[in-house]
N, CA and C atoms as an extended XYZ file, in Angstrom:
354
Properties=species:S:1:pos:R:3:atomname:S:1:resname:S:1:resid:I:1 pbc="F F F"
N       -55.933      -31.312      -15.392 N   UNK     1
C       -56.750      -30.967      -16.632 CA  UNK     1
C       -58.299      -30.688      -16.119 C   UNK     1
N       -58.566      -31.463      -15.107 N   UNK     2
C       -60.028      -31.209      -14.507 CA  UNK     2
C       -60.041      -29.758      -13.886 C   UNK     2
N       -58.925      -29.357      -13.280 N   UNK     3
C       -59.123      -27.988      -12.640 CA  UNK     3
C       -59.164      -27.025      -13.645 C   UNK     3
N       -58.441      -27.119      -14.704 N   UNK     4
C       -58.580      -26.048      -15.807 CA  UNK     4
C       -59.932      -26.076      -16.516 C   UNK     4
N       -60.474      -27.230      -16.693 N   UNK     5
C       -61.682      -27.174      -17.411 CA  UNK     5
C       -62.789      -26.617      -16.312 C   UNK     5
N       -62.673      -26.999      -15.084 N   UNK     6
C       -63.677      -26.341      -13.939 CA  UNK     6
C       -63.526      -24.738      -13.930 C   UNK     6
N       -62.207      -24.384      -14.077 N   UNK     7
C       -61.962      -23.020      -13.790 CA  UNK     7
C       -62.624      -22.175      -15.325 C   UNK     7
N       -62.433      -22.777      -16.217 N   UNK     8
C       -63.013      -22.124      -17.684 CA  UNK     8
C       -64.560      -22.229      -17.515 C   UNK     8
N       -65.206      -23.272      -16.959 N   UNK     9
C       -66.490      -23.385      -17.085 CA  UNK     9
C       -67.179      -22.404      -16.107 C   UNK     9
N       -66.498      -22.220      -14.926 N   UNK    10
C       -66.982      -21.364      -13.816 CA  UNK    10
C       -66.785      -19.777      -13.998 C   UNK    10
N       -65.478      -19.572      -14.442 N   UNK    11
C       -65.122      -18.066      -14.615 CA  UNK    11
C       -65.190      -17.809      -16.122 C   UNK    11
N       -64.932      -18.645      -17.075 N   UNK    12
C       -64.907      -18.201      -18.380 CA  UNK    12
C       -63.515      -17.861      -18.755 C   UNK    12
N       -63.390      -17.436      -19.946 N   UNK    13
C       -61.876      -17.147      -20.427 CA  UNK    13
C       -61.541      -15.600      -20.559 C   UNK    13
N       -62.471      -14.723      -20.118 N   UNK    14
C       -62.471      -13.641      -19.976 CA  UNK    14
C       -61.299      -13.052      -19.041 C   UNK    14
N       -60.382      -12.055      -19.372 N   UNK    15
C       -59.169      -11.766      -18.364 CA  UNK    15
C       -59.745      -11.051      -17.306 C   UNK    15
N       -60.716      -10.018      -17.569 N   UNK    16
C       -61.259       -9.248      -16.623 CA  UNK    16
C       -60.516       -7.785      -16.193 C   UNK    16
N       -59.322       -7.707      -16.847 N   UNK    17
C       -58.485       -6.610      -16.626 CA  UNK    17
C       -58.428       -5.860      -18.006 C   UNK    17
N       -58.472       -4.575      -18.114 N   UNK    18
C       -58.237       -3.886      -19.392 CA  UNK    18
C       -57.789       -2.406      -19.120 C   UNK    18
N       -57.467       -1.741      -20.146 N   UNK    19
C       -57.027       -0.450      -20.196 CA  UNK    19
C       -57.829        0.411      -20.889 C   UNK    19
N       -58.520        1.407      -20.515 N   UNK    20
C       -59.298        2.500      -21.455 CA  UNK    20
C       -58.394        2.682      -22.817 C   UNK    20
N       -59.226        2.837      -23.722 N   UNK    21
C       -58.623        3.082      -25.014 CA  UNK    21
C       -57.785        4.600      -24.943 C   UNK    21
N       -56.698        4.665      -25.496 N   UNK    22
C       -55.884        5.936      -25.599 CA  UNK    22
C       -55.240        6.223      -24.214 C   UNK    22
N       -55.281        5.516      -23.321 N   UNK    23
C       -54.760        5.688      -21.956 CA  UNK    23
C       -53.188        5.972      -22.168 C   UNK    23
N       -52.419        5.181      -22.925 N   UNK    24
C       -50.808        5.282      -22.929 CA  UNK    24
C       -50.523        6.512      -23.707 C   UNK    24
N       -51.537        6.981      -24.626 N   UNK    25
C       -51.076        8.105      -25.670 CA  UNK    25
C       -50.603        9.363      -25.083 C   UNK    25
N       -51.405        9.792      -23.852 N   UNK    26
C       -51.018       11.142      -23.254 CA  UNK    26
C       -50.171       10.680      -21.870 C   UNK    26
N       -49.928        9.511      -21.464 N   UNK    27
C       -49.531        9.325      -20.141 CA  UNK    27
C       -48.133        9.942      -19.807 C   UNK    27
N       -47.151       10.163      -20.715 N   UNK    28
C       -45.990       10.610      -20.592 CA  UNK    28
C       -46.110       12.032      -20.292 C   UNK    28
N       -46.998       12.833      -21.154 N   UNK    29
C       -47.127       14.360      -20.774 CA  UNK    29
C       -47.672       14.561      -19.537 C   UNK    29
N       -48.688       13.731      -19.149 N   UNK    30
C       -49.467       13.887      -17.907 CA  UNK    30
C       -48.475       13.761      -16.578 C   UNK    30
N       -47.518       12.744      -16.644 N   UNK    31
C       -46.695       12.514      -15.704 CA  UNK    31
C       -45.652       13.782      -15.565 C   UNK    31
N       -45.071       14.370      -16.661 N   UNK    32
C       -44.186       15.365      -16.630 CA  UNK    32
C       -44.928       16.628      -16.135 C   UNK    32
N       -46.246       16.959      -16.483 N   UNK    33
C       -46.735       17.998      -15.959 CA  UNK    33
C       -46.882       17.958      -14.341 C   UNK    33
N       -47.185       16.753      -13.939 N   UNK    34
C       -47.338       16.497      -12.462 CA  UNK    34
C       -45.888       16.838      -11.450 C   UNK    34
N       -44.767       16.720      -12.311 N   UNK    35
C       -43.510       16.921      -11.681 CA  UNK    35
C       -43.209       18.241      -11.429 C   UNK    35
N       -42.641       18.656      -10.206 N   UNK    36
C       -42.392       20.136      -10.004 CA  UNK    36
C       -40.892       20.738      -10.952 C   UNK    36
N       -41.231       21.780      -11.228 N   UNK    37
C       -39.954       22.293      -12.162 CA  UNK    37
C       -38.740       22.798      -11.309 C   UNK    37
N       -37.742       22.162      -11.429 N   UNK    38
C       -36.685       22.742      -10.629 CA  UNK    38
C       -35.395       22.718      -11.634 C   UNK    38
N       -34.470       23.679      -11.128 N   UNK    39
C       -33.303       23.681      -12.006 CA  UNK    39
C       -32.322       22.588      -11.610 C   UNK    39
N       -31.518       22.355      -12.608 N   UNK    40
C       -30.492       21.162      -12.344 CA  UNK    40
C       -29.311       22.003      -11.624 C   UNK    40
N       -28.907       21.263      -10.592 N   UNK    41
C       -27.767       21.657       -9.968 CA  UNK    41
C       -26.480       21.224      -10.699 C   UNK    41
N       -25.515       22.149      -10.803 N   UNK    42
C       -24.285       21.624      -11.321 CA  UNK    42
C       -23.249       21.542      -10.013 C   UNK    42
N       -22.842       20.228       -9.833 N   UNK    43
C       -21.921       20.136       -8.650 CA  UNK    43
C       -20.486       19.879       -9.220 C   UNK    43
N       -19.572       20.580       -9.027 N   UNK    44
C       -18.228       20.579       -9.644 CA  UNK    44
C       -17.512       19.443       -8.807 C   UNK    44
N       -17.014       18.723       -9.559 N   UNK    45
C       -16.294       17.481       -8.989 CA  UNK    45
C       -14.761       17.607       -8.857 C   UNK    45
N       -14.409       17.473       -7.636 N   UNK    46
C       -12.992       17.619       -7.311 CA  UNK    46
C       -11.985       16.401       -7.603 C   UNK    46
N       -11.075       16.641       -8.193 N   UNK    47
C       -10.153       15.546       -8.310 CA  UNK    47
C        -9.687       14.896       -7.013 C   UNK    47
N        -9.618       13.431       -6.845 N   UNK    48
C        -9.359       12.674       -5.760 CA  UNK    48
C        -7.788       12.694       -5.634 C   UNK    48
N        -7.562       13.086       -4.368 N   UNK    49
C        -6.131       12.910       -4.010 CA  UNK    49
C        -5.722       11.712       -3.496 C   UNK    49
N        -4.586       11.198       -3.996 N   UNK    50
C        -4.161        9.929       -3.581 CA  UNK    50
C        -3.541       10.113       -2.143 C   UNK    50
N        -4.119        9.543       -1.293 N   UNK    51
C        -3.558        9.577        0.138 CA  UNK    51
C        -2.437        8.741        0.284 C   UNK    51
N        -1.593        8.986        1.392 N   UNK    52
C        -0.267        8.359        1.475 CA  UNK    52
C        -0.560        6.764        2.121 C   UNK    52
N        -1.599        6.821        2.806 N   UNK    53
C        -1.942        5.538        3.453 CA  UNK    53
C        -2.241        4.372        2.644 C   UNK    53
N        -2.765        4.687        1.527 N   UNK    54
C        -3.183        3.760        0.490 CA  UNK    54
C        -1.934        3.152       -0.102 C   UNK    54
N        -1.030        4.144       -0.402 N   UNK    55
C         0.311        3.697       -0.898 CA  UNK    55
C         1.028        2.679        0.143 C   UNK    55
N         1.194        3.192        1.472 N   UNK    56
C         1.902        2.434        2.299 CA  UNK    56
C         0.981        1.170        2.555 C   UNK    56
N        -0.425        1.149        2.430 N   UNK    57
C        -1.000       -0.223        2.806 CA  UNK    57
C        -0.584       -1.154        1.366 C   UNK    57
N        -0.723       -0.555        0.331 N   UNK    58
C        -0.331       -1.504       -0.797 CA  UNK    58
C         1.149       -1.886       -0.758 C   UNK    58
N         2.092       -1.075       -0.325 N   UNK    59
C         3.405       -1.590       -0.237 CA  UNK    59
C         3.515       -2.687        0.868 C   UNK    59
N         2.683       -2.631        1.947 N   UNK    60
C         2.759       -3.462        2.993 CA  UNK    60
C         2.291       -4.909        2.499 C   UNK    60
N         0.997       -4.872        1.827 N   UNK    61
C         0.753       -6.007        1.208 CA  UNK    61
C         1.545       -6.746        0.249 C   UNK    61
N         2.161       -5.920       -0.510 N   UNK    62
C         3.228       -6.508       -1.460 CA  UNK    62
C         4.381       -7.063       -0.939 C   UNK    62
N         4.807       -6.514        0.165 N   UNK    63
C         6.035       -7.131        0.996 CA  UNK    63
C         5.552       -8.441        1.984 C   UNK    63
N         4.243       -8.381        2.345 N   UNK    64
C         3.948       -9.638        3.016 CA  UNK    64
C         3.821      -10.649        1.866 C   UNK    64
N         3.335      -10.552        0.823 N   UNK    65
C         3.207      -11.527       -0.201 CA  UNK    65
C         4.523      -12.060       -0.574 C   UNK    65
N         5.406      -11.048       -0.855 N   UNK    66
C         7.059      -11.471       -1.152 CA  UNK    66
C         7.693      -12.247        0.106 C   UNK    66
N         7.395      -11.725        1.348 N   UNK    67
C         7.981      -12.603        2.398 CA  UNK    67
C         7.305      -14.014        2.534 C   UNK    67
N         6.275      -14.169        2.548 N   UNK    68
C         5.295      -15.386        2.577 CA  UNK    68
C         5.801      -16.418        1.497 C   UNK    68
N         5.928      -15.729        0.260 N   UNK    69
C         6.178      -16.609       -0.745 CA  UNK    69
C         7.843      -17.219       -0.691 C   UNK    69
N         8.532      -16.277       -0.204 N   UNK    70
C        10.073      -16.673        0.077 CA  UNK    70
C        10.100      -17.631        1.052 C   UNK    70
N         9.425      -17.505        2.045 N   UNK    71
C         9.552      -18.489        3.246 CA  UNK    71
C         8.801      -19.866        2.874 C   UNK    71
N         7.845      -19.809        2.076 N   UNK    72
C         7.245      -21.156        1.584 CA  UNK    72
C         8.359      -21.758        0.709 C   UNK    72
N         8.946      -21.183       -0.319 N   UNK    73
C         9.879      -21.614       -1.326 CA  UNK    73
C        11.060      -22.314       -0.395 C   UNK    73
N        11.335      -21.472        0.589 N   UNK    74
C        12.692      -21.881        1.254 CA  UNK    74
C        12.406      -23.171        2.065 C   UNK    74
N        11.128      -23.312        2.738 N   UNK    75
C        10.801      -24.483        3.585 CA  UNK    75
C        10.455      -25.594        2.516 C   UNK    75
N         9.923      -25.453        1.266 N   UNK    76
C         9.615      -26.550        0.451 CA  UNK    76
C        10.793      -27.062       -0.270 C   UNK    76
N        11.751      -26.211       -0.475 N   UNK    77
C        13.089      -26.926       -1.010 CA  UNK    77
C        14.104      -27.434       -0.199 C   UNK    77
N        13.965      -27.175        1.242 N   UNK    78
C        14.913      -28.082        2.092 CA  UNK    78
C        14.151      -28.466        3.232 C   UNK    78
N        13.634      -29.627        2.980 N   UNK    79
C        13.055      -30.385        3.971 CA  UNK    79
C        13.885      -30.769        5.216 C   UNK    79
N        13.260      -30.476        6.429 N   UNK    80
C        14.024      -30.678        7.544 CA  UNK    80
C        13.972      -32.100        8.234 C   UNK    80
N        14.960      -32.734        8.215 N   UNK    81
C        15.036      -34.155        8.876 CA  UNK    81
C        16.088      -33.936       10.044 C   UNK    81
N        15.528      -34.218       11.244 N   UNK    82
C        16.370      -34.027       12.443 CA  UNK    82
C        17.390      -35.097       12.373 C   UNK    82
N        18.646      -34.634       12.837 N   UNK    83
C        19.744      -35.609       13.028 CA  UNK    83
C        19.458      -36.508       14.182 C   UNK    83
N        19.990      -37.814       14.088 N   UNK    84
C        19.790      -38.889       15.125 CA  UNK    84
C        20.527      -38.117       16.388 C   UNK    84
N        20.000      -38.504       17.542 N   UNK    85
C        20.359      -37.888       18.777 CA  UNK    85
C        21.783      -38.405       19.083 C   UNK    85
N        22.073      -39.720       18.880 N   UNK    86
C        23.366      -40.153       19.165 CA  UNK    86
C        23.932      -40.935       17.860 C   UNK    86
N        25.145      -40.576       17.654 N   UNK    87
C        25.794      -41.359       16.323 CA  UNK    87
C        26.779      -42.070       16.925 C   UNK    87
N        27.001      -43.323       16.231 N   UNK    88
C        27.949      -44.201       16.719 CA  UNK    88
C        29.397      -43.401       16.454 C   UNK    88
N        30.428      -43.857       17.187 N   UNK    89
C        31.800      -43.145       17.171 CA  UNK    89
C        32.363      -43.098       15.581 C   UNK    89
N        32.435      -42.073       15.238 N   UNK    90
C        32.940      -41.877       13.931 CA  UNK    90
C        31.983      -42.260       12.669 C   UNK    90
N        30.860      -42.927       12.888 N   UNK    91
C        30.202      -43.371       11.747 CA  UNK    91
C        28.979      -42.525       11.548 C   UNK    91
N        28.747      -42.312       10.082 N   UNK    92
C        27.779      -41.344        9.686 CA  UNK    92
C        26.449      -42.259        9.196 C   UNK    92
N        25.305      -41.689        9.457 N   UNK    93
C        24.129      -42.393        9.008 CA  UNK    93
C        23.830      -41.711        7.794 C   UNK    93
N        23.111      -42.801        6.845 N   UNK    94
C        22.607      -42.182        5.697 CA  UNK    94
C        21.190      -41.435        5.920 C   UNK    94
N        20.860      -40.839        5.003 N   UNK    95
C        19.506      -39.977        5.032 CA  UNK    95
C        18.339      -41.046        5.383 C   UNK    95
N        18.402      -42.224        4.762 N   UNK    96
C        17.498      -43.197        4.958 CA  UNK    96
C        17.203      -43.704        6.433 C   UNK    96
N        18.393      -43.807        7.126 N   UNK    97
C        18.545      -44.306        8.358 CA  UNK    97
C        18.239      -43.147        9.295 C   UNK    97
N        18.488      -42.049        8.907 N   UNK    98
C        17.895      -40.945        9.850 CA  UNK    98
C        16.409      -40.747        9.875 C   UNK    98
N        15.988      -40.914        8.520 N   UNK    99
C        14.395      -40.800        8.473 CA  UNK    99
C        13.858      -41.953        9.254 C   UNK    99
N        14.288      -43.176        9.021 N   UNK   100
C        13.843      -44.312        9.749 CA  UNK   100
C        13.832      -44.070       11.229 C   UNK   100
N        15.049      -43.507       11.755 N   UNK   101
C        15.116      -43.292       13.226 CA  UNK   101
C        13.898      -42.326       13.605 C   UNK   101
N        13.694      -41.306       13.009 N   UNK   102
C        12.961      -40.046       13.195 CA  UNK   102
C        11.479      -40.618       13.292 C   UNK   102
N        11.046      -41.523       12.333 N   UNK   103
C         9.674      -41.887       12.245 CA  UNK   103
C         9.475      -43.277       13.190 C   UNK   103
N        10.564      -43.679       13.720 N   UNK   104
C        10.506      -44.862       14.428 CA  UNK   104
C         9.889      -46.142       13.669 C   UNK   104
N        10.398      -46.430       12.649 N   UNK   105
C        10.007      -47.577       11.786 CA  UNK   105
C        10.989      -48.621       11.834 C   UNK   105
N        10.624      -49.897       12.071 N   UNK   106
C        11.582      -50.898       11.779 CA  UNK   106
C        11.599      -51.496       10.430 C   UNK   106
N        12.331      -52.372       10.268 N   UNK   107
C        12.570      -52.913        8.852 CA  UNK   107
C        11.369      -53.323        8.287 C   UNK   107
N        10.595      -54.226        9.111 N   UNK   108
C         9.218      -54.795        8.697 CA  UNK   108
C         8.295      -53.942        8.134 C   UNK   108
N         8.158      -52.786        8.999 N   UNK   109
C         7.210      -51.811        8.626 CA  UNK   109
C         7.647      -51.159        7.381 C   UNK   109
N         8.974      -50.955        7.132 N   UNK   110
C         9.400      -50.203        6.020 CA  UNK   110
C         9.125      -51.107        4.763 C   UNK   110
N         9.325      -52.511        4.944 N   UNK   111
C         9.114      -53.392        3.762 CA  UNK   111
C         7.564      -53.393        3.364 C   UNK   111
N         6.822      -53.502        4.412 N   UNK   112
C         5.275      -53.414        4.223 CA  UNK   112
C         4.928      -52.115        3.604 C   UNK   112
N         5.325      -51.107        3.906 N   UNK   113
C         4.975      -49.671        3.375 CA  UNK   113
C         5.426      -49.775        1.811 C   UNK   113
N         6.529      -50.201        1.524 N   UNK   114
C         7.057      -50.067        0.160 CA  UNK   114
C         6.311      -51.006       -0.590 C   UNK   114
N         5.920      -52.263       -0.123 N   UNK   115
C         5.217      -53.340       -0.873 CA  UNK   115
C         3.795      -52.791       -1.241 C   UNK   115
N         3.282      -52.050       -0.234 N   UNK   116
C         1.854      -51.557       -0.492 CA  UNK   116
C         1.889      -50.401       -1.621 C   UNK   116
N         2.844      -49.636       -1.812 N   UNK   117
C         3.056      -48.529       -2.520 CA  UNK   117
C         3.532      -48.860       -4.134 C   UNK   117
N         3.547      -50.065       -4.275 N   UNK   118
C         4.165      -50.494       -5.666 CA  UNK   118
C         2.968      -50.857       -6.584 C   UNK   118
């Protein structure tokens, strides 16, 4: 507040800027008179041709998206669990046993993990 009061006392409230009376009345016509007179050029527009490379690029992108989506869906739907290196003679392991062998967890680790996730 002190600064505002000081500025008003020192410089007053007069803005200091002004435009002469009637300045904007003839401004447009003055500017148009200063412009050089030229004729407008008519440029004919040619229709754009679709080039073959755009179609090929679009088809390649579409194919890449389809291939990537198919690969992702296939990998997501069939998780790969490696088989145990050695099976006992004639005995088959369950999927749980194969997973436990793969991640090298013993029973205590499995029980601790299951107890933490409940």
